[in-house]
C-alpha positions in Angstrom: -2.6 -6.0 -16.4 0.4 -5.4 -14.5 1.4 -3.0 -11.7 4.5 -2.8 -9.8 4.0 -0.7 -6.5 7.7 0.4 -4.8 6.1 1.5 -1.5 7.1 1.7 2.4 4.8 0.5 5.3 5.1 3.7 7.4 4.5 5.9 3.9 1.6 7.6 4.6 1.1 9.0 0.9 1.9 5.2 0.0 -1.7 4.1 1.6 -3.3 7.0 0.2 -2.3 5.8 -3.3 -3.2 2.2 -2.8 -6.1 3.1 -2.3 -6.8 5.6 -4.8 -5.6 2.9 -7.1 -7.9 0.4 -5.7 -11.2 2.7 -6.4 -9.4 3.7 -9.8 -9.3 -0.2 -11.1 -13.0 -1.0 -9.5 -14.3 2.2 -11.2 -12.6 1.9 -14.7 -13.5 -1.7 -15.1 -11.0 -3.8 -13.8 -11.2 -5.3 -10.9 -9.9 -9.2 -11.3 -7.4 -8.3 -14.0 -5.0 -6.3 -12.5 -1.6 -8.2 -11.4 -0.7 -6.0 -8.0 3.0 -6.7 -7.5 4.1 -4.9 -4.7 8.1 -3.6 -4.4 10.0 -2.7 -1.1 11.6 1.0 -0.9 12.4 1.7 3.1 12.0 5.7 3.6 13.6 5.7 6.8 16.5 3.1 6.9 18.3 4.9 9.5 15.1 4.5 11.8 16.2 2.3 15.5 14.8 -1.0 15.4 13.7 -0.7 19.6 13.1 1.7 21.6 11.2 3.9 19.1 10.1 7.4 19.4 6.7 8.4 18.4 6.0 9.8 14.7 5.8 13.6 16.4 9.0 13.4 18.3 10.7 11.5 15.4 9.7 14.2 13.3 10.3 17.0 15.2 14.0 15.7 15.4 13.6 15.5 11.7 12.8 18.4 10.7 14.2 20.5 13.6 10.8 21.0 14.4 8.7 21.8 17.5 5.9 19.1 18.6 3.0 21.6 17.3 4.4 22.4 14.3 4.7 18.5 13.4 1.3 18.6 14.3 -0.1 21.2 12.2 2.1 19.3 8.9 -0.1 16.5 9.5 -3.3 17.9 9.4 -3.1 18.0 5.7 -2.0 14.3 5.4 -5.0 13.3 7.4 -7.6 15.5 5.2 -5.8 13.9 2.3 -6.3 10.3 3.8 -9.8 10.9 4.9 -11.3 12.0 1.1 -10.6 7.9 0.4 -12.2 6.7 3.8 -9.0 6.4 5.4 -8.8 7.4 9.4 -4.9 8.5 10.5 -4.1 8.5 13.9 -1.0 10.1 13.7 -1.4 11.0 18.0 -0.8 6.9 18.2 1.4 6.2 16.0 5.5 5.7 16.3 8.4 5.2 14.1 9.6 1.9 13.0 12.4 0.6 10.4 10.8 -2.1 8.1 12.9 -3.9 7.2 11.3 -7.2 8.9 8.2 -6.3 7.7 9.5 -6.2 4.3 11.2 -9.2 4.4 8.1 -11.1 5.8 6.2 -9.4 3.3 8.4 -11.6 0.8 7.5 -14.8 3.2 3.6 -14.5 2.9 4.1 -13.4 -1.0 4.7 -17.6 -2.0 1.2 -18.2 -0.6 -0.5 -15.6 -2.4 -1.4 -13.2 1.1 1.1 -10.5 0.3 -1.7 -8.1 -0.8 -3.3 -8.7 2.7 -0.3 -8.5 4.7 0.5 -5.2 3.0 -3.3 -4.0 3.8 -3.1 -5.3 7.2 0.1 -4.0 8.2 -0.9 -0.3 7.2 -4.3 -0.2 8.2 -2.8 -1.4 11.5 -0.3 1.0 11.8 -2.2 4.3 10.5 -5.6 3.8 11.9 -4.9 1.6 15.2 -1.3 2.7 16.0 0.1 -0.8 15.8 3.7 -0.6 15.9 5.4 -2.5 13.0 8.9 -2.9 15.2 7.2 -5.3 17.5 7.6 -8.8 16.5 4.3 -9.5 17.9 1.9 -7.8 15.8 3.4 -9.0 13.2 3.3 -12.6 13.9 -0.6 -11.5 15.3 -1.2 -10.4 11.0 0.2 -13.7 10.3 -1.9 -15.9 12.2 -5.1 -14.1 11.3 -4.0 -14.7 7.3 -3.9 -18.4 8.8 0.0 -18.9 8.1 2.3 -20.7 10.0 3.7 -18.4 13.2 6.4 -20.9 13.8 7.8 -20.6 10.1 7.3 -16.8 10.5 9.2 -16.1 13.6 12.0 -18.2 11.8 12.3 -15.4 8.9 11.9 -12.8 12.0 15.3 -14.0 13.4 17.2 -14.4 10.4 18.0 -12.6 7.0 16.0 -14.8 4.8 14.6 -12.5 2.3 17.0 -9.9 2.1 18.5 -10.8 -0.9 14.5 -10.0 -2.6 14.7 -7.0 -0.8 17.9 -5.8 -2.7 17.2 -7.1 -5.8 14.0 -3.7 -4.9 16.5 -1.4 -4.4 18.3 -2.7 -7.5 15.3 -1.9 -9.4 14.0 0.7 -8.2 17.6 2.4 -9.1 17.4 1.4 -12.5 14.4 3.1 -13.2 15.0 6.1 -11.3 12.7 5.8 -8.7 13.8 7.9 -5.1 10.8 8.8 -3.7 7.3 6.4 -3.5 4.8 5.5 -3.6 5.8 4.8 -7.6 3.8 3.1 -9.5 4.8 1.2 -12.6 1.7 0.1 -15.1 2.8 -2.5 -17.5 6.7 -1.9 -17.6 5.4 1.6 -20.0 3.5 4.2 -17.6 4.5 5.8 -14.3 3.1 7.8 -11.3 4.4 9.5 -9.0 2.9 10.1 -5.5 -0.9 9.7 -4.7 -2.4 10.8 -7.2 -5.6 12.2 -8.2 -8.2 9.4 -8.9 -9.0 10.8 -12.6 -4.5 10.0 -12.9 -4.9 6.2 -12.4 -8.1 5.9 -14.2 -6.5 7.7 -17.0 -3.0 5.5 -17.0 -5.1 2.4 -16.5 -6.7 3.1 -19.5 -3.8 3.4 -21.1 -2.3 0.5 -20.1 -4.8 -2.2 -20.7 -4.2 -1.2 -24.8 -0.4 -2.4 -23.9 -2.0 -5.2 -21.9 -4.9 -6.0 -24.4 -7.6 -5.9 -22.2 -11.1 -4.5 -22.4 -12.9 -3.0 -18.8 -15.2 -5.1 -18.2 -19.4 -4.2 -18.7 -20.1 -2.4 -15.5 -24.1 -2.2 -14.5 -25.9 0.7 -13.1 -29.7 1.4 -12.5 -31.8 -1.3 -10.6 -33.4 -2.9 -13.7 -36.3 -3.1 -13.3 -38.6 -0.8 -16.5 -37.5 -3.8 -19.2 -39.2 -6.2 -21.7 -38.5 -9.9 -21.7 -40.2 -12.9 -23.2 -43.2 -11.1 -24.5 -43.5 -9.3 -21.1 -42.8 -5.4 -20.0 -42.8 -4.9 -16.6 -44.8 -1.5 -15.5 
């Protein structure tokens, strides 16, 4: 089954929604039967590319609020993230312009590493305070994925893959995506936002019918009380 995910690396609900989907795929029994395609959606295209403020400072300026107000606003998000095993570190987060990161993600796609790259960037940003404007961090992730750092540098210092980003923006406009995360299942069902796990599970089953696949058998229990070959274990 095909699932398209419109998201941005600095969107806190995108990482939560990504984890909800992954948990739903495992729970519903579709592991290994899902193809995920990541689609670019920048939530802050006006964000500076250098000398960026902290996330708290950026949010305070955007919402005309105090730092204390912003800290209070993020508490609920952190609690929501914790429910899916993510421990957000808002204190160390910085705002970021994600165009370079998205272009590099498109480059990693040809090597089958886009999913791993996306996970590494989101994990680094939300839990370890990594700066997505920092080429050094992007190249560090590239090296960890055993991809060519020199080739990645070439992508970062050029406009390579900008057309791919433009195509994703066009696709988003065509189906009316105005916020992220946004999940498209088999080009038929859509989920807007980081919905509860049961919503993802229900939609997976609906999309599976269209794709003509069935959930795999999931074993439970220890299997100790069985009879086989004329003998019963007691």
